[in-house]
C-alpha positions in Angstrom: -45.3 -10.8 73.9 -43.5 -7.7 74.6 -40.6 -6.6 71.5 -37.3 -7.1 73.9 -34.3 -4.9 72.2 -32.9 -7.7 71.6 -35.6 -9.1 68.6 -36.0 -5.2 68.1 -32.1 -5.4 66.5 -32.3 -8.8 64.3 -35.8 -6.9 62.9 -34.1 -3.5 62.3 -31.6 -5.9 60.4 -34.0 -7.8 58.7 -35.8 -4.2 57.2 -32.7 -2.9 56.4 -32.1 -6.1 54.3 -35.2 -5.6 52.9 -34.6 -2.4 52.1 -30.9 -2.8 50.2 -32.0 -5.9 48.5 -35.1 -3.6 47.3 -32.7 -1.1 46.0 -30.3 -3.4 44.2 -33.6 -4.8 42.9 -34.6 -1.5 41.1 -31.2 -0.9 40.0 -31.0 -4.4 38.4 -34.0 -3.6 36.3 -33.6 -0.5 35.2 -30.3 -2.3 33.4 -31.9 -5.1 32.3 -30.7 -4.9 28.9 -27.2 -6.3 30.6 -27.6 -10.2 30.7 -26.4 -10.8 34.5 -28.6 -7.9 35.7 -31.3 -10.2 35.5 -30.2 -13.3 37.5 -28.9 -10.5 40.1 -31.8 -9.3 40.2 -34.2 -12.1 40.6 -31.7 -12.3 43.6 -32.1 -9.6 45.1 -35.6 -9.8 45.3 -35.7 -13.3 46.6 -33.9 -12.0 49.8 -35.7 -9.0 50.2 -38.7 -11.3 50.2 -36.8 -13.3 52.7 -36.2 -10.4 54.8 -39.2 -9.4 55.0 -41.3 -12.2 55.7 -38.5 -12.8 58.4 -39.3 -9.2 60.0 -42.8 -10.6 60.0 -42.6 -13.8 61.7 -40.7 -11.6 64.3 -43.0 -9.2 65.1 -46.1 -11.8 65.0 -47.6 -13.5 68.0 -49.9 -15.3 65.8 -48.8 -18.9 65.3 -50.8 -19.4 62.0 -49.2 -15.8 61.0 -45.5 -16.8 62.1 -46.0 -20.3 60.0 -47.5 -18.8 56.8 -44.1 -16.1 57.3 -41.8 -18.8 57.7 -43.2 -20.7 55.2 -42.8 -18.0 52.3 -39.6 -16.9 54.0 -38.1 -20.7 53.4 -39.6 -20.3 49.6 -37.6 -17.3 49.5 -34.5 -18.6 50.6 -34.2 -21.5 48.4 -34.0 -19.7 45.2 -30.6 -18.5 46.9 -28.5 -20.7 45.6 -30.1 -21.3 41.6 -30.4 -17.5 41.6 -26.5 -17.5 42.7 -25.4 -20.0 39.8 -27.6 -18.0 37.1 -25.8 -15.0 38.3 -22.3 -16.7 38.1 -23.0 -17.9 34.4 -24.2 -14.7 33.3 -21.1 -12.7 35.4 -18.8 -15.0 33.9 -20.1 -15.9 30.3 -22.8 -18.3 30.3 -23.0 -19.1 26.6 -22.3 -23.3 26.5 -24.9 -22.9 29.7 -27.9 -20.9 28.3 -30.0 -23.8 27.9 -33.6 -23.9 28.8 -32.8 -27.6 30.2 -30.2 -26.4 32.0 -31.9 -23.6 33.5 -35.2 -25.7 34.3 -32.7 -28.0 36.3 -31.5 -25.3 38.2 -34.9 -24.5 39.3 -36.2 -28.1 39.8 -34.6 -28.3 43.6 -36.3 -24.9 44.3 -39.8 -25.8 42.9 -40.2 -29.4 44.7 -39.4 -28.0 48.2 -40.9 -25.3 47.7 -44.7 -27.4 46.5 -43.8 -29.6 49.8 -44.2 -27.2 52.0 -47.2 -25.6 50.8 -48.8 -28.5 50.8 -47.9 -29.9 54.0 -51.1 -29.9 55.6 -52.0 -32.7 53.0 -49.4 -34.9 53.9 -46.7 -36.0 56.7 -43.5 -35.5 54.6 -42.6 -31.9 56.3 -44.3 -30.2 59.4 -44.2 -26.3 58.9 -46.2 -25.9 62.0 -43.9 -23.5 64.1 -43.6 -23.2 67.6 -42.6 -20.1 70.0 -39.6 -20.6 72.1 -37.4 -18.6 74.5 -33.8 -19.0 74.1 -31.1 -16.6 75.7 -34.2 -14.5 76.2 -35.4 -14.0 73.1 -39.0 -15.1 72.3 -39.2 -16.4 68.3 -40.9 -18.9 66.3 -39.0 -21.6 65.6 -39.3 -23.7 62.1 -39.6 -27.3 62.2 -36.2 -29.2 60.2 -36.8 -32.5 58.6 -35.2 -34.5 55.9 -36.7 -32.2 53.0 -35.2 -29.4 55.0 -31.8 -31.4 55.1 -32.0 -32.3 52.0 -32.4 -29.4 50.2 -29.8 -27.7 52.1 -27.1 -30.0 50.5 -28.4 -29.6 47.3 -28.3 -25.6 47.9 -24.4 -25.4 49.1 -23.8 -27.8 46.2 -25.2 -25.6 43.8 -23.4 -22.3 45.6 -19.8 -24.3 46.2 -20.5 -24.5 42.0 -21.3 -20.8 41.4 -18.1 -20.0 43.4 -16.0 -22.0 41.7 -17.2 -20.2 38.4 -16.3 -17.0 40.0 -12.6 -18.0 41.0 -11.6 -19.8 38.1 -12.9 -16.7 35.8 -10.9 -14.1 38.0 -7.7 -16.7 37.5 -8.2 -16.3 33.4 -9.6 -12.7 33.5 -8.2 -9.8 32.6 -6.6 -7.7 35.8 -9.9 -5.0 35.8 -12.0 -7.5 36.4 -9.9 -9.3 39.3 -10.9 -6.7 42.0 -14.4 -6.6 40.7 -14.5 -10.1 41.2 -13.1 -10.7 44.2 -15.0 -8.1 45.6 -18.2 -10.2 44.9 -17.0 -13.1 46.3 -16.0 -11.6 49.4 -19.0 -10.0 49.9 -20.7 -12.7 49.3 -19.1 -14.4 52.0 -21.0 -12.8 54.7 -24.5 -14.1 53.7 -22.4 -18.0 53.4 -21.0 -17.8 56.7 -24.3 -16.0 58.5 -26.5 -19.2 56.8 -24.2 -21.3 57.9 -23.9 -20.2 61.6 -28.2 -20.7 61.3 -27.4 -24.4 60.0 -24.9 -25.5 62.5 -26.8 -24.1 65.1 -24.4 -21.6 66.9 -27.3 -18.5 66.1 -27.5 -16.7 69.5 -31.7 -18.4 69.0 -32.8 -21.3 66.7 -36.0 -18.8 65.1 -33.5 -15.9 64.3 -31.8 -16.3 60.8 -29.3 -13.5 60.3 -28.7 -14.5 56.8 -30.7 -11.2 55.6 -28.2 -9.1 57.7 -25.5 -10.3 56.2 -27.2 -9.7 53.1 -27.7 -6.2 53.8 -23.7 -6.0 54.5 -23.2 -7.8 51.8 -24.9 -5.5 49.3 -22.9 -2.0 50.6 -20.0 -4.2 49.6 -21.7 -5.2 46.0 -23.1 -1.9 45.5 -19.3 -0.4 46.2 -18.1 -2.4 43.4 -21.1 -1.8 41.0 -20.0 2.0 41.3 -17.1 2.2 41.5 -16.3 -0.3 38.8 -19.6 0.2 36.9 -19.3 -3.6 35.4 -23.3 -2.8 34.0 -21.7 0.3 31.7 -18.7 0.0 29.0 -16.6 3.2 30.4 -14.6 0.6 33.4 -14.3 -1.8 30.6 -11.5 0.2 29.3 -9.7 1.2 32.0 -7.2 -1.5 31.3 -6.1 0.2 27.9 -6.8 3.4 28.4 -4.0 5.6 29.3 -4.1 9.1 31.1 -0.8 10.5 29.7 -0.8 8.8 26.4 0.0 11.8 24.1 -2.2 10.8 21.5 -6.1 11.2 21.3 -7.9 8.2 23.2 -11.8 7.7 22.9 -13.6 5.2 24.8 -17.0 5.2 22.4 -20.0 3.1 23.5 -22.3 1.0 21.3 -24.3 4.1 20.1 -20.4 6.0 18.9 -21.4 8.1 22.2 -18.0 9.1 23.5 -17.9 8.1 27.4 -14.5 8.5 28.4 -11.2 10.2 26.9 -7.7 11.7 27.8 -6.6 14.9 28.0 -4.4 14.5 24.6 -8.3 14.5 23.0 -9.5 17.8 24.7 -6.4 19.2 23.0 -7.2 17.5 19.8 -10.8 18.2 19.4 -10.3 21.9 21.2 -13.8 20.8 23.5 -13.5 20.0 27.4 -16.8 18.5 27.7 -16.6 15.5 25.3 -18.2 12.7 27.5 -22.0 12.0 26.6 -21.7 13.7 23.0 -22.0 11.7 19.9 -18.8 11.8 17.7 -20.8 12.8 14.6 -21.7 15.7 16.6 -17.9 16.6 17.3 -16.0 15.2 14.0 -18.0 14.3 11.1 -15.1 13.2 9.0 -13.7 11.2 12.2 -16.6 8.9 12.5 -17.4 8.5 8.6 -13.7 7.4 8.4 -13.8 4.6 11.2 -12.9 1.3 9.9 -11.1 2.5 6.8 -7.4 3.1 6.2 -8.0 6.6 5.7 -6.5 9.3 7.2 -8.2 12.4 9.1 -7.0 15.8 9.5 -10.5 17.4 10.5 -11.3 16.9 14.5 -13.7 19.9 14.4 -11.1 22.0 16.4 -10.8 24.6 13.5 -11.8 27.3 16.0 -8.7 26.6 18.3 -5.3 27.7 18.0 -3.9 24.0 17.7 -1.6 23.3 14.6 -2.8 21.0 11.7 -2.4 17.2 12.1 -3.4 15.1 10.7 -4.5 11.4 12.2 -4.8 7.4 11.8 -8.0 6.2 14.0 -7.3 2.9 15.2 -10.4 1.2 16.8 -10.3 -1.9 19.3 -13.7 -2.8 20.0 -14.4 -3.7 23.8 -16.0 -6.9 25.3 -17.1 -7.7 28.7 -16.3 -10.8 30.6 -18.6 -12.9 28.7 -16.9 -11.2 25.0 -20.1 -9.6 24.6 -19.3 -6.3 22.2 -19.7 -2.9 24.7 -18.3 -0.5 22.0 -14.9 0.6 21.3 -11.7 2.5 22.4 -10.2 4.9 19.5 -6.2 5.7 19.4 -5.8 8.3 16.9 -2.4 8.2 15.9 -0.5 11.3 15.3 0.8 10.6 12.0 1.0 14.7 11.2 5.5 13.9 10.2 5.3 11.2 8.6 2.4 12.0 6.2 4.1 15.1 6.1 7.5 13.2 4.6 5.2 11.0 2.5 3.2 13.9 0.8 7.1 15.7 0.2 8.2 12.0 -1.4 4.8 12.2 -3.7 5.6 16.3 -4.3 9.4 15.0 -5.6 8.4 12.1 -7.4 5.7 14.6 -9.2 9.0 17.0 -9.2 10.5 14.7 -11.3 8.2 13.5 -13.8 8.6 17.4 -14.4 12.2 17.1 -14.6 11.3 14.6 -17.6 9.3 17.1 -19.6 11.6 20.0 -19.1 13.1 21.3 -23.0 15.3 23.9 -21.3 17.5 24.5 -18.4 15.7 27.4 -17.1 12.4 25.3 -16.9 14.5 22.4 -15.0 15.3 25.6 -12.5 11.6 26.8 -12.1 10.6 23.3 -11.2 13.0 22.7 -8.7 12.3 26.8 -7.1 8.7 26.0 -7.6 9.0 22.6 -5.1 11.1 24.5 -2.6 8.7 27.1 -2.1 5.6 24.5 -2.0 7.0 21.7 -0.9 9.7 22.8 1.4 8.0 26.1 2.6 11.1 28.0 2.2 10.5 32.1 0.9 14.1 31.6 -0.3 14.9 30.1 -3.4 17.1 30.6 -6.2 18.7 28.3 -8.6 21.8 29.5 -10.4 23.5 28.1 -13.9 27.3 28.2 -14.7 27.8 30.2 -17.7 31.7 30.9 -18.1 33.0 32.4 -15.2 29.9 33.5 -13.7 26.5 31.7 -12.5 23.5 33.2 -14.1 19.9 33.4 -12.3 17.9 31.2 -14.3 15.2 30.9 -12.0 14.1 32.7 -8.1 11.6 32.6 -5.8 8.1 35.0 -5.6 9.3 36.6 -2.9 12.9 37.4 -4.4 11.3 38.2 -7.8 9.6 40.5 -6.2 11.6 42.8 -4.1 14.2 42.8 -7.3 14.2 45.6 -9.8 14.8 44.4 -13.2 17.0 41.8 -13.7 19.1 40.1 -11.2 22.4 40.3 -11.0 25.3 37.1 -11.5 26.8 36.0 -8.9 30.8 36.8 -9.6 33.9 35.8 -7.7 33.5 38.5 -5.6 30.2 37.4 -4.2 32.9 35.7 -1.6 30.6 32.6 -0.3 28.7 31.3 -3.1 31.3 31.6 -5.7 33.6 29.8 -2.9 30.3 27.2 -2.7 30.5 26.2 -6.1 33.8 26.7 -6.9 34.7 23.7 -3.8 31.3 21.5 -4.6 30.8 21.6 -1.1 27.5 22.0 -0.2 26.6 23.9 3.4 24.9 26.4 5.4 25.8 29.9 5.3 24.4 33.2 6.7 22.3 35.4 5.3 23.6 38.9 6.9 27.0 37.3 5.3 25.8 36.8 1.5 26.9 40.0 -0.3 24.4 39.0 -3.2 21.8 41.5 -3.5 19.2 39.6 -4.0 19.5 37.9 -1.1 20.6 40.7 1.8 17.4 42.4 -0.2 15.1 39.9 1.4 16.4 39.4 4.7 16.2 41.5 7.2 19.0 40.4 9.6 20.6 37.3 10.2 19.2 34.2 8.3 20.7 30.6 7.2 20.6 29.8 3.7 21.4 26.5 2.2 23.7 26.6 -0.6 24.0 23.0 -2.6 26.2 22.6 -5.6 24.7 21.3 -8.7 27.4 19.1 -9.6 29.3 21.9 -12.4 26.3 22.8 -13.4 25.4 25.5 -10.3 23.9 26.1 -6.9 20.5 25.4 -5.6 19.9 28.4 -3.1 17.6 27.2 0.0 16.4 29.6 3.2 14.3 31.8 4.8 14.9 35.0 6.9 13.0 33.4 10.1 15.0 30.0 10.3 17.4 29.3 13.0 18.5 25.9 11.9 17.2 23.3 9.3 16.0 19.7 10.2 17.5 16.9 9.1 14.2 16.0 7.1 14.9 19.4 5.0 18.2 18.8 4.4 17.8 15.5 3.0 14.6 16.4 0.7 16.8 19.8 -0.3 19.7 17.5 -1.1 17.3 15.0 -3.5 16.0 17.8 -5.1 19.3 19.6 -5.8 20.2 15.9 -7.2 17.2 15.3 -9.0 17.7 19.4 -10.9 21.5 18.2 -11.3 20.5 15.1 -13.4 17.7 16.9 -15.5 20.2 19.9 -16.4 22.7 17.6 -17.5 19.8 15.3 -19.9 18.1 19.0 -21.1 22.3 19.6 -22.2 22.2 16.3 -23.5 19.2 16.1 -25.4 19.8 19.7 -27.2 23.0 17.9 -28.4 21.3 15.4 -29.7 18.6 17.9 -31.4 21.7 20.5 -32.5 23.5 16.8 -34.0 19.9 15.7 -35.6 19.8 18.6 -36.9 23.1 18.9 -38.7 22.3 15.0 -39.8 19.4 16.0 -41.7 21.1 18.8 -43.4 23.8 17.2 -44.5 21.5 14.3 -45.9 19.3 17.1 -47.8 22.3 18.3 -48.7 23.6 14.5 -50.1 20.5 13.8 -51.2 20.1 17.1 -54.3 24.1 16.4 -55.0 22.9 12.7 -55.7 20.4 14.1 -57.7 22.4 16.7 -59.3 24.8 13.8 -60.1 22.5 10.7 -61.2 21.1 13.4 -63.0 24.1 13.8 -65.1 25.3 10.8 -65.7 21.8 9.6 -67.1 22.0 12.6 -69.3 25.5 11.5 -70.0 24.8 7.8 -71.1 22.2 8.9 -73.2 24.1 11.2 -74.7 26.7 8.6 -75.3 24.0 6.0 -76.4 22.9 8.5 -78.9 26.5 8.9 -80.2 27.2 5.0 -79.7 23.6 4.1 -82.3 24.9 7.2 -85.0 28.7 5.5 -84.6 27.1 2.2 -85.6 26.3 3.3 -89.0 29.9 3.9 -90.0 31.3 0.0 -88.3 31.5 -3.1 -89.6 29.7 -6.0 -88.0 32.2 -8.1 -88.1 35.2 -5.5 -87.5 37.1 -5.1 -84.3 35.2 -1.8 -84.2 31.6 -3.2 -84.0 33.0 -5.5 -80.3 34.1 -2.4 -78.8 31.2 -0.7 -79.7 28.8 -3.2 -78.6 31.1 -2.7 -74.9 30.5 0.9 -74.8 26.9 0.1 -75.4 26.2 -2.5 -72.5 28.4 -0.7 -70.0 26.1 2.6 -70.5 23.5 0.5 -70.3 24.8 -1.1 -67.0 25.8 2.6 -65.5 22.3 3.8 -66.4 21.0 1.1 -64.1 23.2 1.7 -61.2 22.4 5.0 -61.4 18.6 4.1 -60.9 19.8 1.5 -58.5 22.1 4.2 -56.4 18.5 6.3 -56.0 16.8 3.4 -54.9 18.8 2.6 -52.3 19.7 6.4 -51.4 15.5 6.3 -50.9 15.7 3.3 -48.5 18.1 4.9 -46.1 17.1 8.4 -46.0 13.4 6.7 -45.7 12.1 7.7 -41.8 8.5 6.3 -42.7 7.7 2.3 -41.7 6.8 1.8 -44.9 10.6 0.9 -46.3 10.0 -2.9 -45.8 7.6 -5.4 -46.6 7.3 -9.2 -46.9 8.8 -10.5 -49.8 8.9 -14.0 -51.3 12.5 -15.4 -51.5 12.3 -17.9 -54.7 11.0 -15.0 -57.2 13.4 -12.7 -55.7 16.9 -15.3 -56.1 15.3 -16.4 -59.7 15.5 -12.2 -60.5 18.6 -11.5 -58.9 20.3 -14.5 -60.5 19.5 -14.4 -63.7 22.0 -11.8 -65.1 24.8 -13.7 -63.1 24.0 -17.2 -64.4 24.5 -15.3 -68.1 27.5 -13.7 -67.4 29.2 -16.5 -65.9 30.2 -20.0 -66.5 28.5 -21.0 -62.7 25.9 -23.4 -61.6 23.2 -22.2 -58.7 21.3 -25.0 -57.1 18.9 -23.9 -55.0 16.3 -25.5 -52.3 13.9 -23.0 -50.9 10.0 -23.6 -50.5 7.7 -21.3 -52.6 5.8 -20.1 -50.0 9.3 -18.3 -48.1 8.7 -14.8 -47.2 11.4 -12.5 -45.6 10.8 -8.8 -44.3 12.9 -6.5 -46.9 12.6 -4.4 -49.7 13.4 -4.2 -53.7 17.3 -4.1 -53.3 16.9 -7.9 -51.8 17.6 -8.9 -55.3 20.7 -6.8 -55.6 21.5 -8.3 -51.9 21.8 -11.8 -53.4 23.7 -10.5 -56.4 26.5 -9.3 -54.3 27.2 -12.2 -52.7 26.9 -14.4 -55.5 29.0 -12.1 -57.7 31.7 -12.4 -54.9 31.5 -16.2 -54.7 31.9 -16.1 -58.4 35.0 -13.3 -58.5 36.9 -15.2 -56.2 36.2 -18.8 -56.9 39.7 -20.8 -57.6 37.7 -23.3 -59.9 37.3 -24.2 -63.4 33.5 -24.5 -62.3 32.2 -22.3 -59.9 29.5 -24.1 -57.6 26.8 -22.3 -55.8 24.5 -23.9 -53.4 21.6 -21.9 -51.8 19.2 -23.7 -49.3 17.1 -21.8 -46.4 16.7 -23.0 -42.8 14.1 -21.8 -40.5 14.9 -20.8 -36.8 12.2 -19.7 -35.2 11.0 -16.3 -36.6 14.1 -16.0 -38.5 14.9 -17.4 -41.5 18.3 -17.9 -42.8 19.9 -18.1 -46.5 23.2 -20.0 -46.7 25.0 -19.4 -50.3 27.8 -22.0 -50.1 30.3 -21.9 -52.6 33.2 -24.3 -53.6 36.1 -21.5 -53.6 39.3 -20.9 -51.2 37.0 -20.5 -48.2 37.1 -17.1 -46.2 40.3 -16.8 -43.5 39.3 -16.6 -40.0 40.4 -12.4 -39.6 38.9 -11.7 -43.0 35.3 -13.0 -41.6 35.4 -10.3 -39.2 36.5 -7.2 -41.6 35.0 -8.3 -44.4 32.0 -6.6 -44.2 33.2 -3.1 -43.2 33.2 -0.1 -45.7 37.6 0.0 -45.5 37.3 -3.3 -47.4 36.8 -2.4 -51.4 34.5 -2.9 -54.0 38.0 -4.8 -56.2 38.3 -6.8 -52.8 34.7 -8.2 -53.0 32.9 -8.3 -56.3 32.6 -5.2 -58.7 29.1 -4.7 -57.8 28.1 -3.2 -55.0 30.4 -5.7 -52.5 29.7 -6.8 -49.3 29.7 -3.7 -47.8 26.0 -2.4 -49.4 25.6 -6.0 -48.4 25.9 -5.3 -44.7 24.1 -2.2 -44.6 20.9 -3.6 -46.3 20.7 -6.2 -43.6 21.4 -4.0 -40.6 18.4 -2.0 -42.4 16.2 -5.2 -43.0 16.8 -5.9 -39.1 18.5 -9.0 -39.7 22.6 -10.3 -40.1 25.1 -11.3 -42.5 28.1 -13.5 -41.7 30.7 -16.2 -42.7 31.2 -19.3 -42.2 33.0 -22.7 -43.2 32.2 -25.3 -45.9 32.6 -28.6 -46.3 35.2 -29.6 -47.3 36.1 -26.9 -48.9 35.2 -23.1 -49.5 32.5 -20.6 -47.4 28.9 -20.3 -46.5 27.3 -16.5 -46.7 24.6 -16.8 -44.2 21.8 -13.8 -44.4 19.6 -14.0 -41.6 15.9 -12.3 -42.1 13.1 -11.9 -40.3 10.2 -13.6 -41.2 7.8 -12.1 -43.7 3.4 -12.2 -43.7 3.4 -14.8 -46.7 0.1 -13.7 -47.5 0.2 -10.5 -47.4 3.7 -11.2 -49.2 2.1 -12.9 -52.7 -1.5 -11.0 -52.3 1.4 -7.9 -52.8 2.8 -9.8 -55.5 -0.6 -10.6 -57.3 
């Protein structure tokens, strides 16, 4: 049998199909780490075997060889449908299908069909013996088609339909980058499907010539184009829908080993390297590699040798997944946050400067801090703070460049200096040209024309910010300069107030020392005078009869002298208490014992009934003058009582952390207008009692951290309420012991 031209064409087509599918099988094997490559390679392998077996069958004239080749071809093509389903599942994500039982079920049909064909000589289920037939001038072996063939063909087409369903359904729900790729694969696979349908339905030019392998050769070309165009076995195309070439921020595509596989043009400029693809990120920018996945900023992109300006980036990563959701790499976007970071740095520097202002003690120190901020943060070489003194502005601080040029002390700004003085006098911030400034430190620092920010410090002076090269100041520069000026003015005002406060404290301390000295002299003289009076009274007593009026007057002199001596000591205690600045001037004092001491002399000297209701362990925060406080209040009640017998009732009430002592009397009471003014200094001793008076009570209660006021008593009289801080009971009684 000679090889006619028509049969030669089919042989060439089968050989081409075998070569193409064989190459695809090898390519898939080289990329077998990708799950879909395995079923795709298996599909290409069985089609390659199918094509080669059909070629042998077309070339041979031996019926036995033709029969064996046809059986091999049929067994190979029986695996196409299951492998097509596996490829579709792998391509679209088959995690829920990746079970041994499901995979085994797909291979059951071709395995059973293959066994039936191989064992055909042993049974009558299938006939595999071929016959050579001549149709349309073509001589080729024809295999018989029995029930097993049609049964398996039905199963195979059902599997093919399921595979197409998976691909179409995935194309509908997938991202745009996968739709064209999926459409290409589906479209290319229709060629062998149509060719096989023509053969199965009997429309082929010869019943022994199957054009399906030839169609696979054509489909393989399209699938190969899809592989190389979209390269679904690598990671870069998976980010093609997210990578924008014209994006101003650098963008890198990294594989799972953090190796750069793609980038945009902005990345080249940022890294200062033309050839980025294929390089490890750790080699290109080690700092960036270490900070991925953190919120830390990065400024070193390895472009130190380039002319690019300083920039700060915020790395943002996005995981890249394939169709099945498997991680294939990362998309790295470097957001340029240079402007935001510079603003944040300035805000932090301004906060630190404000804290330095708080520590400043004099206005010149405030000025130095402000100038330092202008130089270091605002990056301006011209900076000065001019402070107002009389009818001039004194340079309190100058920038380093200005100070280095000026020889000696810089001159003051006066009304003759035009623009600067006008800005201060009218308190209007603005921008002036440096060549128009007549103040010599500016004209000496700037050659030619420049711009100078002039910002008033309220009435304290001016803040000057400028540069000889500045053409215009940004809104941000103006904003920070204004904020700095406001903080500087506030700090200068605070320093001025603190200086006044320190001076006032010095004056008060000086006067206190003077009064203490005078009080000491006065007490010393009074004490010496009382001793002289007592001595002479004792001498005089020898010459006065015991029952005479002279003795009564002498006794009164001695008693009053003793009272004045005691009063002198009490005044010294009061003075020491009021001038003592330590925390030890107050301590827990027991109420009951103090009241007994303070009211003892009062009970002896007056016809008064005093009742007390005080717990034994009640203590308040006070000192040794507490007894005098109680005595002053009780004496005031006795002095103004209009009854024959004065009744005083003293009770204690606990109010949380406070203790209230209520001293109630049966006198005429206190009018409402006197309740507000009775404890004031202008109410004399004669208006309250003959002792220290109620003003003394108010002073001591304020010292104790408490309060005192009057309330109405029922049915008549007044209640003096003294409110104390509660004291430590154990400490009070241990001190008493």
